TIGUGU-510682 format. One line per 8 residues: number of its first residue (from 1); their letters; for each residue x, y, z of N, C-alpha, C. Coordinates in pm, whole numbers, plus 50000, padded with zeros to 5 digits. Each point is the difference from the previous one (the first is absolute). Layout:
% residues N
NUM	A	X/Y/Z/X/Y/Z/X/Y/Z | ...
This chain:
% residues 241
1	MTDPVYRT	50097/49910/50019/49927/50096/49945/50071/50117/50018 | 49970/50132/49939/50055/50095/49989/49960/50057/50096 | 50129/50101/50049/49980/50092/50133/49842/50059/49972 | 49912/50079/50100/49920/50054/49971/50033/50162/50024 | 49951/50014/49848/50011/50175/50012/49884/50112/49984 | 50027/50110/50027/49867/50044/50004/49980/50108/49917 | 49851/49995/49965/49958/50004/49818/49873/50066/50063 | 49937/50134/49942/49846/50019/49997/49908/49884/49935
9	ILLFDIEQ	49926/49967/50066/49838/49892/49950/49923/50037/49966 | 49957/49993/49880/49865/50062/49928/49922/49883/49914 | 49904/49984/50060/49884/49873/49952/49867/50065/49968 | 49997/49955/49866/49819/49989/49940/49961/49927/50015 | 49878/49978/50016/49889/49856/49967/49843/50088/49991 | 49969/49868/49856/49874/50048/49951/49890/49934/50116 | 49889/50121/50014/49877/49949/50050/49932/49899/49972 | 49927/49873/50034/49948/49922/49968/50018/49945/49853
17	YGSRDDVE	50130/49971/50004/50073/49955/49841/49947/49829/50019 | 49982/49954/50109/49961/49841/49957/49874/49948/49956 | 49892/50141/50013/49886/50022/49935/49967/50018/49869 | 50147/49986/49934/49971/50010/49865/50058/49891/49886 | 49951/49936/49923/50005/49929/49918/50205/50013/49928 | 50002/49885/49912/50134/50010/49970/50017/50105/49962 | 49942/50006/49867/50015/50111/49896/50033/50143/50075 | 49911/50039/50097/49976/50117/50070/50063/50028/50043
25	QGFLRRVL	50090/49877/50121/50122/50044/50101/50136/50009/49893 | 50029/49906/49866/50095/50015/49930/50057/50172/49950 | 49828/50032/49960/49987/50182/49975/50031/50097/50094 | 49966/49959/50131/50014/50039/50097/50178/50044/50069 | 50049/49889/49951/50168/49969/50041/50041/50082/49929 | 49970/50005/49861/50035/50113/49929/50043/50130/50014 | 49842/50030/50032/50014/50172/50018/50040/50013/50156 | 49978/49890/50124/50137/50026/50112/50143/50037/49942
33	YDVVDSTL	50018/49905/49929/50166/50074/49972/49988/50125/49914 | 49969/50018/49947/49967/50154/49922/50023/50102/50128 | 49875/49973/50075/50004/50060/50114/50096/50060/50043 | 50068/49854/50079/50087/50002/50068/50171/50077/49911 | 50033/49887/49906/50069/50110/49919/50039/50156/49995 | 49858/50056/49947/50002/50142/49948/50062/50040/50167 | 49907/49987/50119/50014/50017/50132/50140/50044/50011 | 50078/49852/49978/50128/50008/50079/50085/50112/49911
41	SDASVDET	50025/49986/49832/50005/50119/49901/49963/50124/50038 | 49924/50027/50045/49915/50175/50085/50097/50035/50122 | 50007/49890/50027/50108/50020/50123/50131/49969/50027 | 50043/50036/49840/50113/49970/49998/50142/49898/50034 | 49901/49839/49980/50033/49894/50096/50077/49924/49857 | 50180/50002/49978/50018/49912/49952/49989/49870/49981 | 50007/49930/49894/49970/49880/49996/50097/49915/50034 | 50145/50018/50037/50082/49970/50081/49987/50011/50135
49	LRLRADRG	49977/50109/50047/49941/50014/50112/49851/49942/50093 | 49969/49877/49891/49854/49975/50119/49998/49817/49960 | 49955/49964/50086/49960/49815/49953/49840/49976/50056 | 50006/49897/49897/49825/49958/50001/49976/49905/50060 | 49901/49946/50027/49923/49906/50014/49870/49959/49975 | 49970/49915/49898/49846/49994/49926/49941/49903/50109 | 49939/50012/50064/49870/49900/50076/49835/49995/49966 | 50015/50044/49829/49848/50000/49925/49899/50082/50015
57	DSVMELID	49948/49996/50096/49927/50135/50059/50074/50129/50052 | 50100/49984/50000/50118/50115/50093/50134/50020/49936 | 50032/50080/50054/50095/50043/49936/50100/50048/50144 | 50145/49920/49990/50079/50066/50129/50122/50116/49947 | 50014/50065/50051/50154/50060/49917/50080/50056/50162 | 50144/49916/49944/50109/50103/50105/50062/50084/49917 | 50025/50125/50071/50026/50106/49919/50165/50023/50095 | 50067/50020/49948/50154/50059/50036/49967/50112/50058
65	TQVSVPVL	50075/50081/50108/50026/50100/50105/50005/50103/49956 | 50076/49994/49841/50059/50146/49944/49830/50051/49974 | 49910/49910/49970/49888/50115/49992/49972/50049/50054 | 49910/50144/49983/49945/50084/50044/49854/49953/50078 | 49999/49963/50150/49863/49964/50062/49914/50085/49989 | 50008/50170/50044/49919/50058/49949/49931/50044/49844 | 50049/49987/49954/50014/49971/49823/49879/49898/49960 | 50042/49882/50069/49908/49884/49987/49876/50000/50049
73	VKTLLTET	50029/50039/50161/49837/50037/50028/49892/50079/49929 | 50060/50151/49935/49905/50091/49951/49944/49959/49874 | 50121/49907/49912/49961/49929/49877/49889/49869/50043 | 50006/49940/50103/49910/49908/50024/49825/50076/50021 | 50005/50126/50046/49875/50133/50030/49942/50036/49937 | 50123/49994/49881/49919/50089/49833/50023/49933/49927 | 50085/49960/49903/50042/49873/49912/49906/49907/49984 | 50033/49939/50113/49953/49852/50006/49809/49990/49980
81	PALLHNKN	50010/50066/50079/49770/50030/50018/49996/50091/49782 | 50073/50059/49980/49962/50053/49789/50078/49902/49988 | 50057/49920/50005/50038/49850/49863/49878/49968/50069 | 49955/49919/50081/49862/49952/49999/49890/50013/49949 | 49983/50103/50024/49862/50104/49946/50024/49983/49848 | 50085/50013/49943/50046/50058/49856/49938/49829/49949 | 50058/49910/50085/49950/49855/49923/49899/49963/50050 | 49914/50025/50086/49862/49978/50037/49913/50087/49952
89	RLLADSAR	50025/50085/49959/49914/50061/49905/49954/49943/49886 | 50036/49909/49984/50067/49938/49815/49879/49876/50029 | 49995/49938/50122/49988/49862/50023/49870/50015/50084 | 49880/49897/49966/49860/49967/50077/50066/49956/50112 | 49899/50070/50108/49954/49996/50134/50081/49827/50006 | 49964/49925/49975/50031/49841/49981/50133/49993/50015 | 50130/50055/49954/50115/49990/49939/50061/50117/50115 | 49944/50109/50058/50076/50067/50071/50123/49977/50070
97	MRLRVVLS	50114/50040/50044/50111/49901/50059/49962/50146/50142 | 50010/49941/50110/50029/50094/50109/50103/49906/50097 | 50129/50117/50011/50068/49943/50093/50036/50004/50174 | 50018/49944/50055/50085/50010/50141/50173/50063/49992 | 50032/50070/50018/50094/50035/50035/50112/50032/50105 | 50082/49951/50033/50096/50011/50169/50131/49996/49924 | 50062/50154/50102/50154/50034/49979/50028/49962/50124 | 50136/49946/50032/50032/49937/50122/50175/49976/49987
105	SGYVAIDE	50035/49956/50063/50181/50020/49999/50063/49901/50092 | 50093/49993/50016/50076/49855/50067/50109/49951/49972 | 50044/49855/50008/50118/49930/49970/49902/49851/49956 | 50048/49974/49900/49984/49887/49915/50136/49929/49943 | 49968/49875/50017/50114/49931/49899/49947/49888/49910 | 50085/49964/49946/50017/49868/49915/49996/49892/50011 | 49917/49889/50022/50074/49874/50067/50052/49934/49870 | 50032/49836/50056/50054/49928/49880/49904/50008/49919
113	LDGWVGSD	49853/49979/49980/49903/49965/49909/49990/50110/49943 | 50058/50120/50008/49987/50113/49918/49836/50040/50057 | 49968/49986/50101/49926/50039/50060/50037/50147/50112 | 49891/50081/50020/49995/50160/50075/49981/49926/50116 | 50067/50017/50112/49954/49998/50121/49988/50118/50130 | 49976/50034/50064/50002/50087/50123/49910/50083/50055 | 49996/49987/50131/49881/50025/50113/49922/50110/49954 | 50087/50118/49914/49984/50140/49944/49893/49951/49884
121	LNHAVRLL	50012/49922/49894/49946/49990/49924/49883/49935/50058 | 49991/49899/50075/49861/49949/50069/49966/50086/50018 | 49991/50136/50118/49931/50124/50015/49953/50036/49928 | 50078/50019/49863/49942/50127/49922/49859/49875/49907 | 50046/49883/49982/49904/49902/49931/49809/49980/50085 | 50099/50043/50159/49845/50021/50093/49937/50108/49958 | 50017/50113/50017/49995/50133/49953/49910/49998/49880 | 50049/49926/49899/49926/50011/49842/49876/49884/50012
129	NSDPLRDA	50028/49879/50105/49834/49963/50012/49915/50031/50103 | 50027/50091/50069/49951/50016/50126/49838/50041/49951 | 49934/50005/50113/49873/50017/50045/49939/50158/49907 | 50096/50073/50105/49948/50137/49966/50042/50068/49873 | 50095/49953/49915/50083/50005/49898/49862/49959/49864 | 49921/49880/50057/49902/49939/49926/49900/50103/49977 | 49970/50036/50120/49872/50079/50034/50005/50132/49910 | 50122/50031/50058/50032/50153/49919/49936/50043/49861
137	LKEREDDS	50039/49866/49925/49996/50010/49839/49830/49994/49983 | 49964/49884/50092/49869/49961/49951/49874/50123/50048 | 50098/50110/50095/49877/50085/49998/50010/50114/49963 | 50117/50012/49871/50010/50122/49947/49983/49942/49851 | 49976/50111/49925/49996/49984/49886/50154/50026/49895 | 50065/50039/50072/50173/50023/49961/50041/49844/49931 | 50061/49969/49913/50055/49895/49914/50166/49935/50106 | 50020/50131/50072/50081/49901/50108/49987/50073/50106
145	VLCVSEGI	50106/49959/50130/50005/50042/50095/50183/49982/50058 | 50013/50023/50068/50170/50054/50058/49981/49943/50145 | 50121/49967/50044/49951/49966/50134/50227/49984/50048 | 50070/50056/50059/50107/50066/49995/50018/49927/50155 | 50129/49932/50042/50030/49911/50138/50044/50159/50106 | 50008/49938/50110/50022/50097/50119/50150/50077/49934 | 50080/49906/49941/50122/50106/49989/50005/50052/49890 | 49955/50000/49883/49985/50091/49890/49930/50086/50061
153	YQGVVRHG	49873/50018/50080/49986/50147/50024/50007/50050/50160 | 50075/49943/50045/50109/50070/50087/50113/50064/49958 | 50077/49909/49906/50113/50081/49927/50004/50122/49904 | 49869/49962/49932/49979/50065/49837/49860/50060/50076 | 49863/49979/49966/49870/50069/49991/49992/50095/50082 | 50019/49968/50128/49979/50129/50108/50032/50103/49974 | 50158/49962/49918/50075/50160/49958/49948/50088/49936 | 49865/49900/49899/49943/50094/49901/50067/50045/49918
161	PLGVRPGD	50099/49938/49903/50062/50029/49891/49917/50036/49861 | 50043/50077/49892/49935/50083/49950/49909/49839/49925 | 49869/50059/49992/49885/49913/49914/49931/49949/50095 | 50088/49981/50154/49929/49888/50093/49964/50060/50092 | 49817/49959/50077/49973/50070/50054/49952/49889/50163 | 50099/50038/50068/49986/49927/50120/49857/49985/50076 | 49908/50085/49939/49862/50041/50107/49925/49902/49932 | 49988/49989/49827/49969/49868/49964/50031/49847/50041
169	FHRITVET	50119/49967/50097/49996/49859/50025/49935/49971/50140 | 49935/49876/50052/49935/49994/50070/50067/49864/50104 | 50032/50016/50084/50035/49868/50104/49925/49927/50006 | 50053/49869/49991/49894/49878/49993/50047/49877/50141 | 49932/49927/49985/50099/49872/50099/49979/49878/49906 | 50083/49901/49989/49998/49888/49919/50031/49897/50079 | 49859/49917/50043/50040/49863/50036/50105/49917/49935 | 50091/49940/50049/50079/49887/49878/50039/49926/50139
177	KEGPTVAW	50040/49875/49988/50061/49881/50029/50081/50008/50114 | 50047/50105/49958/50123/50044/50117/49956/50120/50088 | 49891/50012/50007/49943/50094/50078/49948/50182/49925 | 49935/50056/50024/49959/50139/49960/50105/50099/49948 | 50006/50070/49898/50094/50067/49897/49952/50069/50033 | 50068/50163/49931/49929/50141/49987/50048/49994/49863 | 49901/50092/49895/50066/49990/49842/49904/50131/50043 | 49996/50093/49827/49956/50128/50004/49928/49940/49829
185	LHGRLGTA	49855/50043/49991/49945/50020/49930/49951/50154/49902 | 50025/50003/49860/49966/50106/49943/49869/50028/50030 | 49925/50114/49939/49894/50046/50007/49878/49929/50165 | 49874/50055/49923/49903/49918/50127/49999/49883/50018 | 49986/49985/50109/49971/49892/50096/49880/50007/50114 | 49896/49955/49956/49930/50016/50186/50063/49901/50098 | 50008/49912/49945/50064/49980/50133/50170/50006/50084 | 50038/50110/49881/50106/50044/50059/50025/50032/50137
193	ESPAGGSA	50112/49960/50083/50044/50043/50155/50015/50140/50004 | 50078/50084/49918/50010/50170/50043/50080/50009/49862 | 49923/50108/49957/50118/50102/49917/50151/49976/50022 | 50026/50052/49876/50177/50015/49986/50032/50128/50105 | 50137/49963/50079/49995/50130/50087/49965/49964/50144 | 49932/49896/50058/49918/49948/50065/50142/49897/50069 | 49982/49955/50157/50098/49943/50035/49974/49858/49928 | 50135/49932/49944/50051/49840/49950/50088/49959/50048
201	SAPPAAPS	49997/49909/50126/50133/49973/50036/50030/49864/49909 | 50097/49964/50002/50013/49898/49913/50001/49813/50102 | 49932/49925/49921/49987/49900/50055/50106/49897/50069 | 49994/49929/50105/50134/49924/50022/50052/49931/49842 | 50165/49941/49994/50029/49914/49927/49929/49910/49975 | 49976/49911/49890/49905/49853/49976/50118/49951/49990 | 49932/49862/50047/50115/49928/50015/50047/49937/49847 | 50108/49962/49975/50093/49996/49845/49873/49888/49970
209	SQTHVGRD	49961/50001/49862/49949/49880/49902/50009/50034/49875 | 50032/49938/49923/50040/49976/49848/49864/49982/49910 | 50001/50073/49902/49902/49989/49884/50089/49982/49887 | 49985/49861/49906/50051/49955/49961/49946/50062/49829 | 50057/50043/49919/49954/50072/49855/50104/49899/49902 | 49934/49974/49909/50055/49957/49891/50024/50087/49944 | 50127/49963/49926/50060/50146/49922/50018/49992/49811 | 49905/50086/49955/49989/49981/49856/50024/50151/50011
217	QYGVSGGT	50149/50033/49921/49991/50125/49911/49941/50010/49902 | 49962/50152/49993/49929/49998/49867/50049/50193/49955 | 50002/50044/49875/50037/50110/50003/49868/50137/49918 | 50039/50085/49925/49883/50084/49994/49945/49861/49918 | 50015/49949/49905/49942/49921/49878/49924/49897/50063 | 50024/49944/50147/49944/49906/50018/49996/49909/50005 | 50187/50037/49901/50013/49821/49972/50121/49961/50103 | 50046/49863/50004/50048/49972/50127/50190/50015/49971
225	VNGGLTFD	50082/50113/50076/50115/50041/49986/50099/49918/50042 | 50064/50018/49912/50103/49828/49973/50139/50076/50037 | 50080/50001/50083/50111/50072/50003/50027/50161/49992 | 49888/50050/49927/50058/50179/49983/49946/50078/50158 | 49936/49921/50059/49938/50116/50155/50178/49970/50081 | 50024/50126/50019/50095/50026/50076/49969/49984/50174 | 49857/50018/50025/50004/50076/50133/50011/49806/50084 | 50138/50093/50141/50078/49901/50047/49928/49989/50129
233	LGRAEQGE	49923/49911/50046/49915/49993/50157/50115/49945/50089 | 50123/49985/49926/50175/49944/50099/50065/50130/50022 | 49963/50092/49933/50114/50112/50002/49953/50148/50109 | 50127/49961/50106/49948/50067/50118/50035/50160/49916 | 49955/50103/50027/49991/50156/50023/50051/50073/50093 | 50059/50085/49960/50018/50128/50091/49899/50056/50037 | 50045/50023/50184/49823/50086/50025/49872/49914/50007 | 50027/49884/49982/49831/49891/49990/50018/49983/50173
241	R	49885/49997/50021/49947/49967/50115/49967/49875/50054
């Protein structure tokens, strides 16, 4: 197994993917790739600075720490919804794609089976599949909903970088197998605990557990990358936490 390295973790998941037939699922996957690749291109994320795992109805991206997180947050709040709207407005309601999006960070390693492992990745997946995030998307007419981890909120969002309004995020508690954890949901939510700016104490550190994600690497075209990707998870970086 490689040594764990610190990365920004970005996850996208298609709502109600399993209720679609095979033809619709194939179409939605192509749309998802277009949206994710365009989002990262708009955020100036070079292909060599990202690594993708494809999970069928979802996409996971590990992004190098050289990439600006404030720019990434702003892009997810502006460009991603616009991209989805432009796709969906040409589709019938039954073919509409809606996304849950999670932005987190942490240490991830690659094991001998080329899978991704790490408790920080596990935490991000817990947020992606959480009831508050699913409920928020169901309650809204928007095409996507964004949740950021406590670390991303405290380190980036609450400082109000250009194009990001901390007051638009609401503190939520997500119940996980390891216990409750705090995250921040963008936009309205009737069950939100408190608006941004309220007290948000970090939960106790969860026991280490691993999420294993088989690694399929894809470039912008969606084809498998064979040797062209220079993203190096085993590379130590200066200033990396």
